[in-house]
C-alpha positions as CSV (number, residue, x, y, z in Angstrom):
1,X,0.3,-0.1,0.3
2,X,2.7,2.3,1.0
3,X,4.3,1.5,-2.1
4,X,1.8,2.1,-4.2
5,X,1.2,5.7,-2.8
6,X,5.1,6.2,-3.2
7,X,4.3,5.8,-6.9
8,X,0.8,8.4,-7.2
9,X,3.0,10.5,-5.4
10,X,5.9,10.5,-7.9
11,X,3.5,10.5,-10.7
12,X,1.4,13.4,-9.5
13,X,4.5,15.3,-9.8
14,X,5.8,14.2,-13.0
15,X,3.1,14.2,-14.9
16,X,2.4,18.0,-15.2
17,X,5.8,18.1,-16.9
18,X,5.5,15.2,-19.0
19,X,2.2,16.6,-20.8
20,X,3.7,19.9,-21.1
21,X,6.4,18.2,-22.6
22,X,4.5,16.2,-24.8
23,X,2.6,19.3,-25.7
24,X,5.0,21.8,-26.4
25,X,8.4,19.6,-27.7
26,X,7.0,15.9,-28.8
27,X,3.5,17.5,-30.8
28,X,5.1,19.8,-32.8
29,X,7.9,17.2,-33.7
30,X,5.6,15.3,-34.9
31,X,3.8,17.5,-36.9
32,X,7.3,18.7,-38.1
33,X,7.5,15.4,-39.9
34,X,4.2,15.6,-41.0
35,X,4.3,19.1,-42.9
36,X,7.9,18.1,-44.5
37,X,6.1,15.6,-46.6
38,X,4.1,18.4,-48.2
39,X,4.2,21.0,-50.7
40,X,2.8,24.0,-49.2
41,X,3.7,27.7,-49.5
42,X,2.9,28.7,-45.9
43,X,0.4,31.4,-46.9
44,X,-2.9,29.2,-47.1
45,X,-4.6,25.9,-46.0
46,X,-3.7,23.8,-49.5
47,X,-0.9,21.7,-49.1
48,X,-0.1,18.6,-51.9
49,X,1.2,15.6,-50.1
50,X,4.6,14.6,-51.8
51,X,5.9,11.9,-49.6
52,X,9.7,12.0,-49.4
53,X,10.1,14.3,-52.5
54,X,11.6,17.1,-50.4
55,X,14.3,15.2,-48.3
56,X,15.3,13.8,-52.2
57,X,15.6,17.3,-53.3
58,X,17.3,18.3,-49.9
59,X,20.4,15.3,-51.1
60,X,20.7,17.3,-54.4
61,X,20.3,20.6,-53.5
62,X,24.0,22.2,-53.6
63,X,23.0,25.2,-51.0
64,X,21.9,22.5,-48.5
65,X,25.2,20.9,-49.0
66,X,27.0,23.8,-48.4
67,X,25.4,25.2,-45.5
68,X,25.7,21.4,-43.8
69,X,29.9,21.8,-44.5
70,X,29.5,25.2,-43.1
71,X,27.8,23.7,-39.9
72,X,30.2,20.9,-39.3
73,X,33.6,23.5,-40.4
74,X,32.2,25.5,-37.6
75,X,31.5,22.6,-35.2
76,X,35.2,21.2,-35.6
77,X,37.6,24.3,-35.9
78,X,35.0,25.9,-34.0
79,X,34.4,23.5,-31.2
80,X,38.5,22.8,-31.0
81,X,39.2,26.1,-30.2
82,X,36.1,26.6,-27.3
83,X,37.5,23.6,-25.6
84,X,41.7,24.7,-26.0
85,X,40.9,27.9,-24.8
86,X,38.5,27.2,-22.5
87,X,40.5,24.7,-20.0
88,X,43.2,27.0,-20.6
89,X,41.4,30.4,-18.8
90,X,39.3,28.0,-16.6
91,X,43.0,26.3,-15.4
92,X,44.4,29.9,-14.8
93,X,41.1,31.1,-12.8
94,X,41.7,28.1,-10.5
95,X,44.3,30.6,-8.1
96,X,42.6,31.6,-5.3
97,X,42.8,36.1,-5.4
98,X,40.2,38.3,-5.5
99,X,41.3,39.1,-9.2
100,X,40.6,36.0,-10.1
101,X,37.3,35.9,-8.4
102,X,36.5,39.1,-10.5
103,X,37.6,37.8,-13.6
104,X,35.3,34.8,-13.0
105,X,32.4,37.1,-12.8
106,X,33.7,39.0,-16.3
107,X,34.1,35.6,-17.9
108,X,30.3,34.9,-18.4
109,X,29.7,38.6,-19.5
110,X,29.4,37.9,-23.4
111,X,26.7,35.3,-22.6
112,X,24.8,37.6,-20.7
113,X,24.7,40.3,-23.8
114,X,22.0,40.1,-26.3
115,X,23.2,38.3,-29.3
116,X,22.0,41.5,-31.4
117,X,24.2,43.4,-29.6
118,X,27.2,41.1,-30.3
119,X,26.6,41.2,-33.9
120,X,26.6,44.8,-34.2
121,X,29.6,45.0,-31.8
122,X,31.7,42.7,-34.0
123,X,30.0,44.0,-37.2
124,X,32.1,47.2,-36.0
125,X,35.3,45.5,-35.1
126,X,35.2,43.9,-38.7
127,X,34.5,47.2,-40.4
128,X,37.1,48.0,-43.4
129,X,37.5,51.3,-43.0
130,X,38.1,51.9,-38.9
131,X,37.7,48.8,-37.0
132,X,40.1,47.2,-34.6
133,X,41.1,44.6,-37.2
134,X,42.1,47.1,-40.4
135,X,45.6,46.2,-40.0
136,X,45.0,42.0,-39.9
137,X,42.4,42.4,-42.8
138,X,45.9,43.5,-45.2
139,X,47.9,41.3,-43.4
140,X,45.4,38.2,-44.8
141,X,44.8,39.9,-48.2
142,X,41.3,40.5,-48.1
143,X,38.8,43.2,-49.1
144,X,36.8,42.9,-46.2
145,X,36.1,40.5,-43.1
146,X,32.1,39.8,-43.9
147,X,31.9,40.9,-47.3
148,X,34.9,38.6,-48.9
149,X,34.0,35.2,-49.4
150,X,37.0,33.6,-48.0
151,X,36.6,35.7,-44.5
152,X,32.9,35.7,-44.1
153,X,33.0,32.1,-42.5
154,X,36.2,32.2,-40.1
155,X,34.9,36.5,-39.2
156,X,31.8,34.7,-38.1
157,X,33.6,31.6,-35.9
158,X,35.8,34.1,-33.9
159,X,32.6,35.7,-33.3
160,X,31.0,32.3,-31.8
161,X,34.0,31.1,-30.3
162,X,33.7,34.3,-28.0
163,X,30.5,34.4,-27.6
164,X,30.3,30.7,-26.7
165,X,33.7,30.7,-24.3
166,X,32.1,32.0,-21.1
167,X,29.7,29.1,-20.5
168,X,32.5,26.5,-21.4
169,X,35.2,28.0,-19.1
170,X,32.5,28.1,-16.3
171,X,31.8,24.2,-16.9
172,X,35.2,23.1,-16.5
173,X,36.3,25.7,-13.5
174,X,33.6,23.9,-11.9
175,X,35.1,20.2,-13.1
176,X,38.3,21.5,-12.1
177,X,37.1,22.6,-8.6
178,X,35.4,19.4,-8.2
179,X,38.6,17.2,-8.9
180,X,39.8,14.9,-5.3
181,X,42.4,17.0,-3.6
182,X,43.8,13.8,-2.3
183,X,44.6,12.8,-5.9
184,X,46.1,15.7,-6.9
185,X,48.6,16.3,-3.8
186,X,49.6,12.1,-4.7
187,X,50.3,13.1,-8.1
188,X,52.4,15.8,-7.1
189,X,54.2,13.4,-4.6
190,X,55.0,11.2,-7.3
191,X,56.3,14.2,-9.4
192,X,53.9,14.8,-11.5
193,X,54.1,18.9,-11.9
194,X,53.1,21.0,-14.9
195,X,51.9,19.8,-18.4
196,X,52.8,16.2,-17.1
197,X,50.4,16.4,-14.9
198,X,47.5,18.2,-16.7
199,X,47.9,15.2,-19.3
200,X,48.0,12.1,-17.2
201,X,45.8,13.1,-14.2
202,X,43.7,16.7,-14.9
203,X,42.6,15.7,-18.1
204,X,41.2,12.3,-18.3
205,X,39.6,12.7,-14.6
206,X,37.5,15.6,-16.4
207,X,35.6,12.9,-18.9
208,X,32.3,14.0,-17.9
209,X,32.8,17.6,-18.2
210,X,34.4,16.8,-21.8
211,X,31.6,14.9,-22.9
212,X,28.3,17.5,-21.7
213,X,30.7,20.5,-23.4
214,X,31.4,18.8,-26.3
215,X,27.4,17.8,-27.0
216,X,26.3,21.6,-25.8
217,X,28.9,22.6,-28.3
218,X,27.5,20.7,-31.0
219,X,23.8,21.4,-30.7
220,X,24.6,25.4,-30.2
221,X,26.6,25.4,-33.6
222,X,24.3,23.4,-35.6
223,X,21.5,25.8,-34.3
224,X,23.2,29.0,-35.1
225,X,21.0,31.2,-36.8
226,X,20.9,35.1,-35.4
227,X,24.5,35.6,-35.3
228,X,25.1,34.6,-39.6
229,X,22.1,36.2,-40.2
230,X,23.2,39.2,-38.5
231,X,26.5,39.4,-39.3
232,X,26.6,38.4,-43.1
233,X,23.3,36.5,-44.0
234,X,24.3,33.2,-45.2
235,X,26.9,35.3,-47.9
236,X,28.4,36.8,-49.7
237,X,27.5,34.2,-52.4
238,X,26.7,31.5,-49.6
239,X,30.5,31.4,-48.2
240,X,28.4,31.7,-44.6
241,X,25.6,29.7,-45.3
242,X,24.5,27.5,-42.8
243,X,21.3,25.3,-42.4
244,X,19.0,27.6,-40.1
245,X,19.7,30.8,-42.4
246,X,19.0,28.5,-45.6
247,X,15.8,27.5,-43.8
248,X,15.1,30.9,-42.8
249,X,15.1,31.9,-46.6
250,X,13.3,29.4,-48.0
251,X,10.3,29.6,-45.3
252,X,10.2,33.6,-45.3
253,X,11.9,34.6,-48.7
254,X,11.1,31.7,-51.2
255,X,7.4,30.8,-49.5
256,X,8.3,27.2,-49.6
257,X,7.3,25.9,-45.4
258,X,7.2,22.5,-46.6
259,X,11.0,22.2,-47.5
260,X,11.8,24.6,-45.1
261,X,10.4,22.0,-42.6
262,X,12.5,19.6,-44.2
263,X,15.5,21.3,-43.6
264,X,14.7,22.0,-39.8
265,X,13.8,17.7,-39.5
266,X,17.1,16.8,-41.2
267,X,19.1,19.6,-39.2
268,X,17.3,17.6,-35.9
269,X,18.4,14.3,-37.4
270,X,21.9,15.9,-37.7
271,X,22.2,16.8,-34.5
272,X,20.7,13.6,-33.0
273,X,22.9,11.8,-34.8
274,X,26.1,13.6,-34.1
275,X,25.0,13.8,-30.6
276,X,24.6,10.1,-29.8
277,X,27.3,9.3,-31.9
278,X,29.8,11.5,-29.3
279,X,27.8,9.9,-26.3
280,X,28.5,6.3,-28.0
281,X,32.1,6.6,-28.8
282,X,33.1,8.3,-24.9
283,X,31.2,5.9,-23.3
284,X,34.4,4.3,-21.8
285,X,35.3,6.3,-18.6
286,X,39.0,6.7,-18.1
287,X,38.0,8.2,-14.4
288,X,36.7,4.3,-13.4
289,X,38.3,2.1,-15.8
290,X,42.3,1.4,-17.5
């Protein structure tokens, strides 16, 4: 009887959350899959069922394939930069000094600023006439950072890395502070110092934090939209096009809501595949198994 009462108690608390999740996440997802099988302009109730035609079109769509490639480039290059810079800064912030405490608070500053403000700020920095990087532009032989096909995607990538650093640094900082002090002391007594201790002790013990960081970066990069749209609009000449900017153009510029929904579904499936693959490849935890 007591067990039944406990189950009822748990269900009563879970039911509202499950209901809301199903209503606002699962149901729209099912509807998205359904809409992606139609040719629909989005301005009327008239829809034509075409089955998998939108997905076949995606496979042969050079713009979509380029957008996927740009997303993956940002993920690999930007993701590596975020992890490398974050762990370095997080390690430096572990010192118990008043200045370090102030810096920990300032690290999250980009996360507190609107993406619109971030985009406008970096557009000024990239300005070819009076921006902060005018000298670098000449050194790289670029006409412009944002209006040159060779510089658009890297420039957006640098901005994204700057914006995304704060959360990842805080994640690694929390991971470093949670490491067992006795293990670190024992490694120091064994003569492991500097980079040796970092690679052989600290880095393996941050395994679970790394998994969370990589999956979070993957989801964030594959869903990037506002920053790219505000800074370059996907241009010039599709050089910085990503999946969600192409989705926006397909839906609200070309009035192809059925095709745009297929892009959204493809984006969801790619993110799911990448996340599951990352979790599978990192399932062995060196913290508990050697």
